[in-house]
N, C-alpha and C positions, 0 to 999 in steps of 0.2 A: 504494500500500500504506500502511496506517495504522501508526502506531507500535506498536499493540497486537498486531499479527498477525505471526507467524513471521519476525522480523527477522534472526535470526542466520544462517539458512541461505543467503539470497541473497548475503550478504557473504562468508561462508566460501568460497563457490564463485567469487566475483568476483575477477578479476585486475586489472581496470581500473575504478576508481570515480571518479565526478564528485561533488563536494560543491558545490552551488550555493545561491544565496539572496541576499537583500538585503545590502548592506554593513552591518556591525555585527551580523549574525545569529550569528556564531560559526563561520563556514565553516573558517577556518584552524585554529582551536583543535580542532574536531572532526576535521578531516582529519589533523592531526599525531597526534592521539590514536589514530585508527584505523590510521594508518601504522605505528605501533609495535605495536599489537595484532595486526594482520593481516600484518605484515612486507611492506609495500608501500612502494616509493619515493615520497616526498612531493614533489609538484610544486606550487609556488605560481605562479599565473598572473601576479600582479603582479611578483614577483621574477624569475622565469625567462623571461617572455615580453615583458611590456609596458614596464617602466620601466628606464631607465638612470640613473646618478647625476645628481643635480640635477633630478629629476622630469622628465627628457626622455623622451618616449615614442618607442619604436622605430618605424620605418616599418612600415606594415601588411604589406608583403610579407615583411619579416623576421620579424614576429610570426607570420605564418602558417607560414613555413618552420620556425620553432622549435617551434610547436605540432605540426605534422605529424610532425616527427622524434620528439618526446616521445610522442605517442600511438601511434606505431609500436612502441614498446617493449611487452614482454609483461606487465609488472606495475607498476602505479602507482595512486596516489590523487592527484587534482588538485583544488585548491580554486579557485573563481572562477566567476562566472556567465558573463561574456564572451559575450553573445548573438551577436556577429559571428563567433565561431569555433565555434558549435555544429555547423555542417556538417562540421567537422574532428573534433570530439571525440565527439559523440553516437554516430556509427556504430561507434566503437571501445569505447565504454563497456559494461561488463557490468552495472553498477548505477549508479543516480543517487540521491543523497540531497539532497532539497530542504529546506533550513532555511527554512520559511515562517512565521517568527515575526511577531507583531503589530508594527506600525509603531513603537509606543513602545519595545518591547524592542530593536529595531534602532537606534533613535535613542540609547537609553541605551548600547548596546554601542559605538557609534561614538564618542560623547562620552567615555565612561569610558576607552576605549582611547586617545583623544587625550590625556587627562590623564595616563594611565599612561606613555605613551611620548613626550610632547611634547618636541620638539627632538632626539629620539634616533631611531635606527632600530629598528623592530620586526623580528623575524626573517623575516617574510613579504615584506619589501621589500629591494631591493638597497642596498648601501652608498651613502651620499650622498643618500638619500631620507628625511630626518627626518619623523616623524609630523606630520600637519597635518589640518585639517578646514576645509572651505570651505562657504560658503552653497550653492554648487552641489551639493556632496555631500549636504548636509542636505536639499536639495530633491529630489534623486534618491531618497533614502531615503523621504522623505515620500510621494512619488508612485510608489514601486516597484510596489505592488499594482495600481495603475491602469494604469501604463505598461508595465512589464516582465513582470509575471506572465502576461498573456494571450499574449505572445510566447513565453514559456517553455512554457506549456501547449501551444501550437500546435507548437512544435519537438519536444517530447516525443511528442506525438501522431504527427507526421510520421515520427519515427524508431522508432515502435513501443514507446516506453518509458513511455507515459502510465500504464498500469496496473501497471507494475512499479517505478515510482519510489517511494521511501520519502519520505514527507512528514512532517516534524517541525515541530510548531507551538509549542513552548515550550522554554525553557532546561532546565526540569526533565525534559522528554521527551528532550532532547538528551543529558543526562547519563545517563538510564536506558538510552538506546540505546547509548551508548558503553560502558557497563558490560556490557550484554548481548553486545556484539561483542567484548569483551576475552577 
């Protein structure tokens, strides 16, 4: 679904929404905004599933248990792409919002976020995980469309969500979308 067509109705009826996209695209910002507007519990994949203090990643089986428990709930909005957990999340999602911004916009988002929170925790991360940006993260962002986007498209197709996914391609469109959904 494009940003210009009937956006409000799928979200009003949705009890479980995934907000996915490249790092730096604004997933957390949009998800928190929609959480308030739609009265949905906000779930951050980074904070609630993946990371422990000191940037220690949880074991995969624990991550999957936490995700399975969260998606079993009746009402939520979750930010994070996490391709390895699509098999748990997509079957439970009523709606998917894909922030598919250009590479430069995501790079700008990630770098500006790093400056804004450098050395401190941002709200989407657990305590003890101060903001950082690595060359690996920048490389992931740079290659996201080439490497991750085809896998996302295939997963959405496999779960019957390809034609109902809201794809947003700019920050301006993200802001319009959030205003329409409020």
